[in-house]
C-alpha positions in Angstrom: -8.2 91.2 -34.0 -9.8 87.7 -33.7 -13.3 86.5 -34.7 -16.1 85.8 -32.3 -16.6 82.1 -33.0 -15.4 79.4 -30.5 -12.0 78.1 -31.6 -11.6 74.4 -32.5 -8.9 72.0 -33.2 -8.8 71.6 -37.0 -6.1 69.9 -39.1 -6.0 69.1 -42.9 -3.8 66.8 -44.7 -3.8 65.9 -48.4 -2.0 63.5 -50.7 -1.0 64.4 -54.3 -0.3 62.0 -57.1 1.8 60.7 -58.5 4.4 62.1 -56.1 2.8 60.7 -52.9 2.1 57.2 -54.2 4.9 55.6 -52.1 3.6 57.1 -48.8 0.7 54.6 -48.8 -0.1 51.0 -49.4 -0.4 50.0 -53.1 -2.8 47.3 -54.3 -2.8 47.3 -58.1 -2.2 51.0 -58.7 0.8 52.8 -60.1 2.0 56.3 -60.8 0.7 57.7 -64.1 1.7 60.9 -65.8 -1.1 62.9 -64.2 -2.0 60.9 -61.1 -2.6 57.5 -59.6 -3.9 54.9 -62.2 -4.9 51.2 -62.4 -1.8 49.1 -63.3 -2.2 45.4 -62.7 -5.7 45.1 -61.3 -5.9 43.6 -57.8 -9.2 41.8 -58.6 -12.6 41.9 -60.3 -16.0 42.6 -58.8 -19.6 42.5 -60.0 -21.3 45.8 -58.9 -25.0 46.5 -59.1 -25.9 50.2 -59.2 -28.7 50.5 -56.6 -30.2 53.4 -58.5 -30.7 51.5 -61.8 -30.4 47.8 -61.0 -27.7 47.4 -63.7 -24.9 45.0 -62.9 -21.5 45.2 -64.6 -18.1 43.7 -64.1 -15.2 46.0 -62.9 -11.5 45.6 -62.4 -10.4 47.2 -59.2 -7.2 48.6 -57.7 -6.7 50.6 -54.4 -4.4 53.0 -52.6 -4.5 53.2 -48.8 -3.1 56.3 -47.1 -0.7 56.2 -44.2 -2.2 56.9 -40.8 -2.4 60.7 -40.3 -2.0 61.8 -36.6 -4.3 64.6 -35.8 -2.6 65.6 -32.6 -6.0 65.9 -30.8 -9.2 63.9 -30.2 -11.1 63.9 -33.4 -14.9 64.2 -33.6 -15.4 64.5 -37.4 -13.5 63.6 -40.6 -14.5 65.1 -44.0 -12.6 63.7 -47.0 -12.4 65.3 -50.4 -10.6 64.4 -53.7 -10.0 65.3 -57.3 -10.0 62.7 -60.1 -11.0 61.9 -63.6 -13.3 59.0 -64.3 -13.7 58.3 -68.0 -16.7 56.4 -69.3 -17.3 53.2 -67.4 -15.1 54.2 -64.4 -15.7 55.3 -60.8 -14.1 55.6 -57.3 -15.0 54.4 -53.8 -13.6 56.6 -51.0 -13.5 55.2 -47.4 -12.3 56.6 -44.1 -11.6 55.2 -40.7 -10.4 56.5 -37.3 -7.3 55.5 -35.5 -6.1 55.6 -31.9 -2.4 55.5 -31.4 -1.2 52.3 -33.3 -4.5 50.6 -34.0 -7.7 51.2 -35.9 -10.5 52.6 -33.7 -13.3 52.4 -36.2 -14.4 50.2 -39.1 -14.0 51.5 -42.6 -16.9 53.7 -43.7 -17.8 54.7 -47.3 -17.9 58.4 -47.9 -18.8 58.2 -51.6 -19.2 56.2 -54.7 -18.1 58.9 -57.2 -18.0 59.3 -60.9 -17.8 62.3 -63.1 -20.8 61.2 -65.2 -23.4 58.4 -65.0 -22.1 56.0 -67.6 -20.8 53.5 -64.9 -22.8 54.3 -61.7 -24.9 57.1 -60.3 -22.7 59.0 -57.9 -23.9 58.7 -54.3 -23.2 58.8 -50.7 -24.0 55.5 -48.9 -26.9 55.8 -46.3 -27.4 53.5 -43.4 -23.9 53.4 -42.1 -24.2 53.7 -38.3 -22.1 51.7 -35.9 -21.0 51.8 -32.3 -17.8 53.5 -33.4 -18.9 56.0 -36.0 -21.7 57.0 -38.4 -21.8 58.7 -41.8 -24.0 61.7 -42.4 -23.8 62.1 -46.2 -20.3 63.7 -46.5 -19.0 63.5 -42.9 -17.7 60.7 -40.8 -18.9 61.4 -37.2 -16.7 59.5 -34.7 -18.3 57.9 -31.7 -15.2 56.2 -30.4 -13.9 58.4 -27.7 -10.2 58.1 -28.3 -9.8 58.6 -32.1 -6.7 60.8 -32.7 -5.9 59.9 -36.2 -7.4 58.9 -39.5 -6.8 56.9 -42.7 -8.3 56.9 -46.2 -8.7 54.2 -48.8 -9.5 54.9 -52.4 -10.6 52.1 -54.7 -10.5 52.7 -58.5 -12.9 50.8 -60.6 -12.7 50.3 -64.4 -15.4 48.4 -66.3 -13.9 45.4 -67.9 -14.7 46.7 -71.4 -13.6 50.3 -70.7 -11.0 51.8 -73.0 -9.5 54.1 -70.4 -9.2 54.1 -66.6 -9.7 56.4 -63.7 -7.0 58.9 -62.6 -6.8 60.0 -58.9 -5.0 63.3 -58.6 -5.5 64.2 -54.9 -7.2 62.9 -51.8 -7.2 64.3 -48.3 -9.4 65.0 -45.3 -10.0 67.6 -42.6 -10.3 66.4 -39.1 -11.8 68.5 -36.3 -13.1 68.4 -32.8 -16.2 69.9 -31.3 -14.4 71.0 -28.1 -12.9 74.6 -28.0 -9.2 74.7 -28.5 -6.8 76.5 -26.3 -7.2 80.2 -27.1 -3.4 80.5 -27.3 -3.6 78.3 -30.4 -5.9 80.7 -32.3 -4.8 81.9 -35.6 -3.3 85.4 -35.5 -5.5 88.3 -36.4 -5.9 90.2 -39.7 -3.3 92.9 -38.9 -0.7 91.2 -41.2 -3.0 90.7 -44.2 -4.6 93.0 -46.6 -8.2 91.9 -46.9 -10.1 94.8 -45.4 -11.7 96.9 -48.1 -11.0 94.3 -50.7 -13.8 92.7 -52.8 -13.0 90.2 -55.5 -14.8 90.5 -58.8 -16.6 87.2 -58.7 -19.6 87.0 -61.1 -23.0 87.0 -59.5 -25.3 84.0 -60.3 -28.8 83.6 -58.8 -29.9 80.0 -58.1 -33.6 81.1 -58.0 -33.6 81.9 -61.6 -33.8 78.2 -62.0 -36.7 77.6 -59.5 -39.3 75.3 -60.9 -37.1 74.5 -63.9 -35.0 71.3 -64.2 -36.1 69.3 -61.2 -34.3 66.0 -61.7 -31.3 67.0 -59.7 -32.4 68.1 -56.3 -35.7 69.8 -57.0 -34.4 72.6 -59.1 -32.9 76.0 -58.5 -34.3 76.6 -55.0 -31.9 73.9 -53.8 -28.9 74.6 -56.0 -26.9 76.9 -53.8 -23.7 74.8 -53.8 -23.4 74.1 -57.6 -24.3 77.8 -58.2 -21.5 78.9 -55.9 -19.0 76.5 -57.6 -20.1 77.9 -61.0 -19.4 81.4 -59.9 -16.0 80.6 -58.6 -15.0 78.5 -61.6 -16.0 81.4 -63.9 -14.1 83.9 -61.7 -11.0 81.9 -62.5 -12.0 81.5 -66.2 -12.1 77.7 -65.7 -15.8 76.9 -66.1 -17.0 74.3 -68.6 -17.1 75.4 -72.3 -20.6 75.7 -74.0 -20.2 72.4 -75.8 -20.1 70.6 -72.4 -23.5 71.9 -71.3 -25.1 72.0 -74.8 -27.2 69.0 -73.6 -29.3 71.4 -71.3 -32.6 71.8 -73.2 -34.2 74.3 -72.9 -31.0 76.2 -72.0 -32.8 78.5 -69.5 -31.2 81.6 -68.0 -27.8 80.0 -67.2 -27.3 76.4 -68.5 -23.8 76.1 -66.8 -25.6 76.0 -63.4 -27.9 73.2 -64.5 -24.8 71.3 -65.8 -23.1 71.8 -62.4 -26.1 70.6 -60.5 -26.3 67.4 -62.5 -22.6 66.7 -62.1 -22.6 67.4 -58.3 -25.9 65.5 -57.6 -25.8 62.8 -55.0 -28.4 60.2 -55.9 -28.8 58.8 -52.4 -28.9 62.2 -50.6 -31.2 63.4 -53.4 -29.5 66.8 -53.5 -26.7 68.7 -55.2 -25.0 69.9 -51.9 -22.6 67.0 -51.1 -19.5 69.0 -50.1 -16.9 66.6 -51.5 -18.9 66.0 -54.8 -18.9 69.7 -55.4 -15.1 70.1 -55.0 -14.6 67.0 -57.1 -16.7 68.6 -59.8 -14.6 71.8 -59.6 -11.4 69.7 -59.7 -12.4 68.4 -63.1 -11.8 71.8 -64.6 -8.1 72.2 -64.2 -8.2 73.8 -60.8 -7.2 72.6 -57.3 -10.2 72.1 -55.0 -10.8 70.7 -51.5 -13.0 70.9 -48.5 -11.6 72.1 -45.2 -12.8 73.9 -42.0 -11.6 77.3 -41.0 -11.6 78.6 -37.4 -13.1 81.9 -38.1 -13.2 84.9 -40.5 -9.7 85.9 -39.5 -8.5 82.9 -41.4 -10.9 83.6 -44.3 -9.3 87.0 -44.6 -6.0 85.4 -45.5 -7.6 83.8 -48.6 -9.3 87.0 -49.7 -5.9 88.8 -49.3 -4.4 86.1 -51.5 -7.1 86.7 -54.1 -9.0 83.5 -53.5 -12.8 83.6 -52.9 -14.2 80.9 -50.6 -17.4 79.0 -50.6 -18.8 78.8 -47.0 -21.6 76.7 -45.5 -23.8 78.4 -42.9 -27.1 77.7 -41.1 -29.4 80.4 -39.5 -32.9 81.4 -38.7 -34.7 84.3 -40.3 -33.3 87.5 -38.9 -30.3 85.9 -37.1 -27.9 87.4 -39.7 -29.1 90.9 -40.6 -29.3 91.2 -44.4 -30.3 87.5 -44.8 -34.0 87.5 -44.4 -34.7 83.7 -44.7 -34.0 80.6 -42.7 -31.9 77.6 -43.7 -30.5 74.4 -42.2 -27.6 74.6 -44.6 -26.7 77.1 -47.3 -23.6 77.8 -49.4 -22.4 81.4 -50.2 -19.3 82.8 -51.8 -17.2 85.0 -49.6 -15.9 87.6 -52.1 -14.4 90.2 -49.7 -14.6 92.4 -46.7 -15.6 96.0 -46.0 -13.0 98.4 -44.5 -14.5 97.6 -41.1 -14.2 93.8 -41.6 -17.8 92.9 -42.4 -18.0 90.0 -45.0 -19.2 90.7 -48.5 -21.0 87.8 -50.0 -22.3 86.5 -53.3 -25.5 84.8 -51.9 -27.1 82.7 -54.7 -30.4 82.6 -52.9 -31.7 85.7 -54.8 -34.4 86.3 -57.3 -31.9 87.7 -59.9 -28.2 88.3 -60.4 -28.3 91.9 -59.2 -29.6 90.9 -55.8 -26.9 88.3 -55.2 -24.3 90.7 -53.6 -24.9 91.2 -49.9 -22.9 92.7 -47.0 -23.6 91.3 -43.6 -22.4 92.0 -40.0 -19.3 90.1 -39.1 -20.2 88.5 -35.7 -23.6 87.0 -36.5 -22.5 85.7 -39.9 -19.4 84.1 -38.4 -21.5 82.5 -35.7 -24.0 81.1 -38.3 -21.1 79.7 -40.3 -19.2 78.1 -37.4 -22.3 76.7 -35.6 -24.0 75.6 -38.8 -21.1 73.6 -40.4 -18.1 73.9 -38.1 -16.6 76.4 -40.5 -16.8 74.4 -43.7 -15.1 76.1 -46.7 -14.5 75.0 -50.3 -11.2 76.2 -51.5 -11.1 76.4 -55.3 -8.2 78.0 -57.1 -5.7 77.4 -60.0 -2.5 75.7 -58.9 -0.6 78.8 -60.1 -2.3 80.9 -57.3 -0.5 80.2 -54.0 -2.5 79.4 -50.9 -1.9 81.8 -48.0 0.5 80.7 -45.3 -1.2 78.2 -43.0 -1.3 78.5 -39.2 0.8 76.2 -37.0 -2.1 73.7 -36.7 -2.4 73.6 -40.5 -6.0 73.4 -41.8 -5.1 74.0 -45.5 
């Protein structure tokens, strides 16, 4: 059986450190025990945080990936990463498109990221539109017609008076095209996996419990679908932050761990907590593996549920388009926790008035269409390294 969504070319590639250090170009970085670290800095810069006006001096070092050949004409590139940034440290992540043996776009910044706000306020970089590409928050949208590869560059910054430096553990990207792929290249159906009738015991958290509460990070609970989903999945794995980490939340409210997640996923330029890569980077700080990819349909998602891995999916729909979801959204994150025996998806939808109302079962075809059309099949994959990923299809997208 195959899903109803139009099939697309999608390919994912990731680099892990320290083992993949030598695959790229090194500029002042070295292999550390737990990732890529600043060694002999390649230089120093003065950086002014546009959100505070504060200027500080930073040592910098960088790693540039090899060119990754997609094997098809690329329309969009979505990077994601996992890292640690101690006090006074941050990362800049850039991407560019390639055609054959030459760059086809300029470098574009996909994020100034830090785990906290002691160095900078993490943010996407608005206003990046060129003849060759443009950035829409967390996506590099390619305009150059012949891009068939991509490259990433990560610059590590350490404040000159910092006592510790940043650690980059992973960085990767998913590349995809808007054009339908050859149906012969579709992933195989669900006959060989055991997801039907399986529902994972993911805790249910309602984002709307926080509506009208803490509004500094994206307007409060009505907008916190993504960090609420990440909190559910982290707690499913027993990997969420300990109470001392979110003791700063005052008053604590119904679930302070969600407020904590919203603060640490918040994009100060986008003015929201839904930046895809920032959410998986937050998850990755908690001892789990986390990345953003795109799936071709629910048949691929079934492979993850069969492997015991819930997925966080991004969809867009009008009221009534997906029976059981009685509201409209231009972009909303939900946790796919399982499937009925007939193959309908079972969701933890955080847009609910209370935790009991979070669990919903929706018809397969309209939900799949809302997910594929709304985000191109975006999925956050969050799981401990000890839990194997399912076997990937021939055109690997995880």
